[in-house]
Structures are given as C-alpha cells and as structure tokens.
TITOR-945394 format. One line per field, with one value per residue (C-alpha): residue number from 1; x, y, z. Coordinates in nm, 3 decimals, padded with zeros to 5 digits. Layout:
TITOR-945394
seq = NUM | ...
x = X | ...
y = Y | ...
z = Z | ...
***
This chain:
TITOR-945394
seq = 1 | 2 | 3 | 4 | 5 | 6 | 7 | 8 | 9 | 10 | 11 | 12 | 13 | 14 | 15 | 16 | 17 | 18 | 19 | 20 | 21 | 22 | 23 | 24 | 25 | 26 | 27 | 28 | 29 | 30 | 31 | 32 | 33 | 34 | 35 | 36 | 37 | 38 | 39 | 40 | 41 | 42 | 43 | 44 | 45 | 46 | 47 | 48 | 49 | 50 | 51 | 52 | 53 | 54 | 55 | 56 | 57 | 58 | 59 | 60 | 61 | 62 | 63 | 64 | 65 | 66 | 67 | 68 | 69 | 70 | 71 | 72 | 73 | 74 | 75 | 76 | 77 | 78 | 79 | 80 | 81 | 82 | 83 | 84 | 85 | 86 | 87 | 88 | 89 | 90 | 91 | 92 | 93 | 94 | 95 | 96 | 97 | 98 | 99 | 100 | 101 | 102 | 103 | 104 | 105 | 106 | 107 | 108 | 109 | 110 | 111 | 112 | 113 | 114 | 115 | 116 | 117 | 118 | 119 | 120 | 121 | 122 | 123 | 124 | 125 | 126 | 127 | 128 | 129 | 130 | 131 | 132 | 133 | 134 | 135 | 136 | 137 | 138 | 139 | 140 | 141 | 142 | 143 | 144 | 145 | 146 | 147 | 148 | 149 | 150 | 151 | 152 | 153 | 154 | 155 | 156 | 157 | 158 | 159 | 160 | 161 | 162 | 163 | 164 | 165 | 166 | 167 | 168 | 169 | 170 | 171 | 172 | 173 | 174 | 175 | 176 | 177 | 178 | 179 | 180 | 181 | 182 | 183 | 184 | 185 | 186 | 187 | 188 | 189 | 190 | 191 | 192 | 193 | 194 | 195 | 196 | 197 | 198 | 199 | 200 | 201 | 202 | 203 | 204 | 205 | 206 | 207 | 208 | 209 | 210 | 211 | 212 | 213 | 214 | 215 | 216 | 217 | 218 | 219 | 220 | 221 | 222 | 223 | 224 | 225 | 226 | 227 | 228 | 229 | 230 | 231 | 232 | 233 | 234 | 235 | 236 | 237 | 238 | 239 | 240 | 241 | 242 | 243 | 244 | 245 | 246 | 247 | 248 | 249 | 250 | 251 | 252 | 253 | 254 | 255 | 256 | 257 | 258 | 259 | 260 | 261 | 262 | 263 | 264 | 265 | 266 | 267 | 268 | 269 | 270 | 271 | 272 | 273
x = 10.546 | 10.601 | 10.943 | 11.060 | 11.293 | 11.204 | 11.344 | 11.278 | 11.557 | 11.626 | 11.849 | 11.978 | 12.174 | 12.338 | 12.412 | 12.755 | 12.723 | 13.073 | 13.034 | 12.647 | 12.721 | 12.550 | 12.736 | 12.535 | 12.532 | 12.326 | 12.152 | 11.923 | 11.951 | 11.706 | 11.729 | 11.487 | 11.510 | 11.268 | 11.131 | 11.430 | 11.638 | 12.014 | 12.179 | 12.528 | 12.578 | 12.973 | 13.149 | 13.404 | 13.403 | 13.289 | 13.045 | 12.686 | 12.610 | 12.505 | 12.368 | 12.068 | 12.113 | 11.990 | 11.741 | 11.558 | 11.579 | 11.434 | 11.658 | 11.718 | 11.432 | 11.566 | 11.607 | 11.408 | 11.245 | 11.045 | 11.226 | 10.930 | 10.955 | 10.657 | 10.513 | 10.467 | 10.699 | 10.899 | 10.892 | 11.035 | 11.234 | 11.011 | 10.997 | 11.007 | 11.290 | 11.601 | 11.939 | 12.320 | 12.559 | 12.942 | 12.992 | 12.715 | 12.642 | 12.578 | 12.407 | 12.756 | 12.542 | 12.285 | 12.367 | 12.357 | 12.054 | 11.912 | 12.049 | 11.856 | 11.521 | 11.561 | 11.336 | 11.140 | 10.972 | 10.833 | 10.588 | 10.399 | 10.521 | 10.512 | 10.920 | 10.900 | 10.806 | 11.090 | 11.358 | 11.252 | 11.251 | 11.557 | 11.710 | 11.587 | 11.771 | 12.070 | 12.133 | 12.118 | 12.446 | 12.575 | 12.549 | 12.265 | 12.577 | 12.696 | 12.367 | 12.428 | 12.728 | 12.853 | 12.909 | 13.338 | 13.312 | 13.273 | 13.489 | 13.373 | 13.291 | 13.075 | 12.912 | 12.809 | 12.644 | 12.504 | 12.398 | 12.217 | 12.048 | 11.915 | 11.763 | 11.584 | 11.436 | 11.244 | 11.114 | 11.182 | 11.134 | 11.364 | 11.768 | 11.958 | 12.301 | 12.587 | 12.907 | 12.868 | 13.142 | 13.393 | 13.562 | 13.689 | 13.983 | 13.945 | 13.926 | 13.605 | 13.496 | 13.460 | 13.247 | 13.009 | 12.936 | 12.827 | 12.648 | 12.440 | 12.424 | 12.233 | 12.062 | 11.958 | 11.819 | 11.650 | 11.420 | 11.457 | 11.455 | 11.514 | 11.855 | 12.036 | 12.380 | 12.715 | 13.014 | 13.274 | 13.482 | 13.442 | 13.544 | 13.286 | 12.978 | 13.095 | 13.014 | 12.724 | 12.517 | 12.261 | 12.289 | 12.563 | 12.450 | 12.817 | 12.642 | 12.913 | 12.940 | 12.740 | 12.650 | 12.623 | 12.374 | 12.406 | 12.726 | 12.664 | 12.388 | 12.576 | 12.387 | 12.561 | 12.431 | 12.649 | 12.473 | 12.410 | 12.587 | 12.918 | 13.313 | 13.486 | 13.783 | 13.615 | 13.737 | 13.357 | 13.405 | 13.753 | 13.602 | 13.355 | 13.508 | 13.792 | 13.469 | 13.259 | 13.679 | 13.609 | 13.312 | 13.426 | 13.692 | 13.474 | 13.332 | 13.544 | 13.379 | 13.373 | 13.639 | 13.938 | 14.153 | 14.445 | 14.171 | 14.144 | 14.363 | 14.426 | 14.407 | 14.556 | 14.247 | 14.021 | 13.950 | 13.944 | 13.791 | 13.980 | 13.815 | 13.910 | 14.194
y = 12.733 | 12.423 | 12.241 | 11.967 | 11.974 | 12.185 | 12.206 | 12.527 | 12.551 | 12.179 | 12.105 | 11.713 | 11.631 | 11.281 | 11.134 | 11.063 | 10.701 | 10.743 | 11.040 | 11.118 | 11.440 | 11.554 | 11.642 | 11.893 | 11.786 | 12.074 | 12.332 | 12.573 | 12.464 | 12.605 | 12.466 | 12.473 | 12.305 | 12.316 | 12.022 | 11.937 | 12.135 | 12.034 | 12.104 | 12.045 | 12.094 | 12.154 | 12.215 | 12.004 | 11.637 | 11.691 | 11.984 | 11.788 | 11.725 | 11.272 | 11.311 | 11.664 | 11.367 | 11.099 | 11.332 | 11.454 | 10.992 | 10.984 | 10.709 | 10.952 | 11.228 | 11.612 | 11.699 | 12.010 | 12.143 | 11.976 | 11.800 | 11.844 | 11.658 | 11.811 | 11.946 | 11.701 | 11.544 | 11.354 | 11.029 | 10.764 | 10.637 | 10.600 | 10.502 | 10.877 | 10.905 | 10.710 | 10.719 | 10.649 | 10.557 | 10.620 | 10.271 | 10.114 | 09.803 | 09.549 | 09.214 | 09.026 | 08.695 | 08.804 | 08.931 | 09.245 | 09.266 | 09.096 | 09.331 | 09.663 | 09.425 | 09.390 | 09.714 | 09.619 | 09.290 | 09.579 | 09.712 | 09.368 | 09.389 | 09.014 | 08.930 | 08.992 | 09.366 | 09.397 | 09.218 | 09.434 | 09.767 | 09.655 | 09.621 | 09.951 | 10.135 | 09.936 | 10.075 | 10.352 | 10.329 | 10.159 | 09.824 | 09.607 | 09.416 | 09.261 | 09.183 | 08.861 | 08.928 | 08.919 | 09.278 | 09.099 | 09.132 | 09.450 | 09.766 | 10.019 | 10.307 | 10.003 | 09.917 | 10.240 | 10.276 | 09.962 | 10.115 | 10.461 | 10.215 | 10.040 | 10.343 | 10.547 | 10.151 | 10.240 | 10.597 | 10.832 | 11.175 | 11.260 | 11.159 | 11.211 | 11.130 | 11.133 | 11.157 | 10.872 | 10.935 | 11.038 | 10.666 | 10.669 | 10.756 | 11.113 | 10.959 | 10.717 | 11.032 | 11.306 | 10.983 | 10.903 | 11.302 | 11.302 | 10.947 | 11.149 | 11.459 | 11.261 | 11.096 | 11.378 | 11.560 | 11.299 | 11.199 | 11.551 | 11.479 | 11.647 | 11.628 | 11.696 | 11.577 | 11.602 | 11.666 | 11.799 | 11.904 | 12.278 | 12.160 | 11.848 | 12.069 | 12.367 | 12.126 | 11.915 | 12.215 | 12.508 | 12.599 | 12.510 | 12.541 | 12.581 | 12.371 | 12.479 | 12.330 | 12.397 | 12.618 | 12.777 | 12.615 | 12.723 | 12.949 | 13.057 | 12.954 | 13.024 | 12.964 | 12.826 | 13.058 | 12.880 | 12.710 | 12.343 | 12.129 | 12.252 | 12.207 | 12.130 | 12.284 | 12.624 | 12.940 | 12.959 | 12.668 | 12.756 | 13.125 | 12.985 | 12.753 | 13.014 | 13.262 | 12.966 | 12.923 | 13.323 | 13.311 | 12.995 | 13.145 | 13.460 | 13.239 | 13.199 | 12.958 | 12.702 | 12.699 | 12.892 | 13.043 | 12.787 | 12.493 | 12.469 | 12.258 | 12.138 | 11.742 | 11.671 | 11.889 | 11.832 | 12.061 | 11.955 | 12.114 | 11.981 | 11.917 | 12.195 | 12.148
z = 06.219 | 06.471 | 06.458 | 06.454 | 06.726 | 07.025 | 07.310 | 07.549 | 07.873 | 07.892 | 08.181 | 08.264 | 08.579 | 08.634 | 08.958 | 09.121 | 09.208 | 09.356 | 09.531 | 09.572 | 09.427 | 09.110 | 08.762 | 08.533 | 08.201 | 08.085 | 08.157 | 08.051 | 07.673 | 07.402 | 07.101 | 06.742 | 06.458 | 06.182 | 05.935 | 05.655 | 05.839 | 05.857 | 06.214 | 06.350 | 06.717 | 06.792 | 07.054 | 07.214 | 07.420 | 07.751 | 07.648 | 07.662 | 07.283 | 07.306 | 07.589 | 07.412 | 07.107 | 07.361 | 07.523 | 07.176 | 07.074 | 07.443 | 07.562 | 07.863 | 08.022 | 08.108 | 08.478 | 08.373 | 08.062 | 07.798 | 07.476 | 07.183 | 06.871 | 06.600 | 06.921 | 07.089 | 07.414 | 07.401 | 07.678 | 07.504 | 07.165 | 06.911 | 06.520 | 06.364 | 06.559 | 06.374 | 06.595 | 06.405 | 06.649 | 06.600 | 06.656 | 06.384 | 06.605 | 06.335 | 06.467 | 06.327 | 06.286 | 06.045 | 05.674 | 05.553 | 05.403 | 05.711 | 05.940 | 05.749 | 05.765 | 06.147 | 06.205 | 05.924 | 06.165 | 06.402 | 06.156 | 06.102 | 05.723 | 05.487 | 05.465 | 05.038 | 05.178 | 05.375 | 05.171 | 04.923 | 05.143 | 05.238 | 04.949 | 04.805 | 05.028 | 05.073 | 04.668 | 04.814 | 05.015 | 04.710 | 04.947 | 04.740 | 04.570 | 04.930 | 05.073 | 05.150 | 05.336 | 05.767 | 05.905 | 05.933 | 05.585 | 05.556 | 05.621 | 05.893 | 05.604 | 05.464 | 05.769 | 05.907 | 05.551 | 05.662 | 05.960 | 05.766 | 05.487 | 05.859 | 06.009 | 05.613 | 05.591 | 05.854 | 05.702 | 05.991 | 06.047 | 06.113 | 06.168 | 06.482 | 06.420 | 06.655 | 06.543 | 06.297 | 06.105 | 06.406 | 06.384 | 06.010 | 05.831 | 05.630 | 05.266 | 05.382 | 05.579 | 05.304 | 05.105 | 05.347 | 05.365 | 05.032 | 05.032 | 05.408 | 05.159 | 04.878 | 05.090 | 05.264 | 04.939 | 04.806 | 05.103 | 05.314 | 05.633 | 06.006 | 06.059 | 06.391 | 06.382 | 06.640 | 06.530 | 06.747 | 06.371 | 06.231 | 05.878 | 05.903 | 06.000 | 05.778 | 05.505 | 05.591 | 05.799 | 05.698 | 06.060 | 06.320 | 06.682 | 06.937 | 07.295 | 07.553 | 07.860 | 08.101 | 08.334 | 07.930 | 07.681 | 07.327 | 07.285 | 06.912 | 06.639 | 06.315 | 05.958 | 05.687 | 05.377 | 05.105 | 04.786 | 04.750 | 04.635 | 04.847 | 04.707 | 05.013 | 04.832 | 04.751 | 04.979 | 05.012 | 05.227 | 05.403 | 05.461 | 05.630 | 05.861 | 05.940 | 06.040 | 06.195 | 06.445 | 06.489 | 06.638 | 06.870 | 06.977 | 07.081 | 07.350 | 07.614 | 07.800 | 07.511 | 07.281 | 07.326 | 07.026 | 07.154 | 07.115 | 06.806 | 06.620 | 06.269 | 06.212 | 05.823 | 05.621 | 05.936 | 06.218 | 06.542 | 06.920 | 07.176 | 07.517 | 07.742 | 08.011
***
C-alpha cells in the first residue's frame, strides 16, 4: 500500500548568509506515515521538526532526497495538505466565519455554500455562536480552534500541525487535544503533529517518531498501543510516557536523562546544551 507521506533519505541544508557557511537541518531522514495515521514527531528544539513539516507542506524543497505525498513528489503547497501553526494567524479585519471561509473562495464556491461549510466546521469546533466575532475578541484557544476549522473546511487529506498547542495554558491545551482527537476520529485524516511535549505525543499518537539532531535522523519509532479513547490520568498512559522517556534516555545524540524535565503535568524536552 502506498503511504500517505513518505520521506526516503531526505536532507535539508540552509545557507548562513552572515558566515557563508551551511547549516545541516536534516540529514538522511527516512519517515513513512500511513493513510489516516496519527503520527507525532517528537524532539528537542532545533532538531529539525518544523523543517521536516515544511518540506511535507511544500514550503521548502529538500537538498537531497524526495518528499512524497500519496506517492507523488511534493513540489509546492497544496490544498491536500492543511497546515496549522502555533500562531493561528487570523485576519483581524474579518469575522470568525469569514476567516474560516477565506480559503473556500479559491474553490469557486458560491457565497451561500462558503457560509454553509464555514458554519459546519465552526460548529464542529464549538464556535458557531462566535461566527460574527473578530479575532481580538477571542481567547488564544478559541483562535486556534478557528485556525483548525479554517483548515478542515478545505477538506485536506492530511493535517500538518506545528506545535499548535505549545503557547496555550495546560487546561486549554488538554481541551484542544481532546477536540482534535474527536475531529480526527470523525474525519479520519492523516495527521503529522510536531511537538516537544512527551505527554502530548503519547496521549495523541498512534506512533511517535523521535527526531534526533543532525547528523542523525529518526532516532526511534515507537508505537503507542493504548486503546482509544485514552484516559490521560490512567496508569497505562503514565507507563507509556515513562517507557518513551526511557527510549529517549537511550539516545545519546538526542536527549540525555538530564534533559527530560517535568513542567507541572507536562513533560518537555529541553534543547540540548
């Protein structure tokens, strides 16, 4: 079966304009994500997680290797890959409904159809009563739900999510994680979710791929075999979190035991020093 996303031995080098040297962001990374799979890409800051997501999105081109989506080379951004960033980047001069409907205009749909689809996905993220609000009237979590509805309205085959809940408080983050899982289970999209949060990765993912800093690539590939729906407070989930931490601790080029730290109820990976 052809995977939805495939990166066979992909490398990415960025030129440093100040020094004239080059920075190796990714080297010989190989990754395969199946259709409808929820994969979390985990790793410390600076290991190339966002670069990999940008390659899949088509925002960047690999220096070596190929990025394949449904078996075809990725050359540009496309509506088949919806991207949700950490910053929701809403248009402040548009209403919530207009923000969600914005991308639908390019599909040459009628205004009535655009509004119907926008309302449908606002309802799916619990914001139908805020359709006429502006961005400045929304909380951070509400803005991120609008951004998610805007992407879902375009009906992409895959969701590419770059630490979308990283800037939120713990309670809002947990609520949006549950919302995302509900939407994913209803719509069955392929999800590539970038995070440096161990607990988040275990709670969300079918599988966790650990990205080590260059010149390494995928340091570990860990299936999360916990039935859904998951209880974030269950012993089974905590055991899986500790098991993943053990895997991370065994990767000397990625994360040392001293680099794994609790932050309240959240376990994060610190950038190596």
